[in-house]
C-alpha positions, 0 to 999 in steps of 0.5 A: 733650327727651331724645335718641331711642334707636336700634335699634343702641343697644338691640340692643347694650345690656345689661340691668341690675337695675331697680326702682321705678315711676320706671324704667317707660317712659311712653306717649310713650317706649314708643311711640317705642321701639316704632317701632324694633321692627316688629311689637312691640306694647305696652300699658304692661304688656308688649311682645309679638310673634308670630313665624311659622315653617315648622314645629316644629323652626324654632320650637323653635330660635327659642325656644332662641335667645330663652332664651339671650338671656334667660339672658345678660341675666338678664331672662326673657320669657313664651314660648308656642309650638306648631307654626309659631308663637311669641309672646314677651312682655317686662315688668319685674315690678320696675317694674310695666310696660315698662322699657328692659330689655324693649326691649333684649331685644326688639331682640336678638331682632330682630337674630337675625332680620335677614339 
């Protein structure tokens, strides 16, 4: 049985180039990983979460922080935002679904928000 990942391993991890369906997470691995990421939902194609904020400026600051993570990891999400709300969705196009890279980036976002 493969060893389960920890939140710290994901948050401290680094994305690497991936390609091919063998790098896509299966349903069991995805479910186990999502248990480490409260509020994130996955359907096999992507993982996503909506984040509420008290106003536009706070939302935009968060979007910019996510953009910095994306640039540092060279892994870019779909982001939609407006006044007081941002939705971030990660997927790995080169594997046709969700990969470890998506989990790493989601964990990095969660780490930003932890006290």
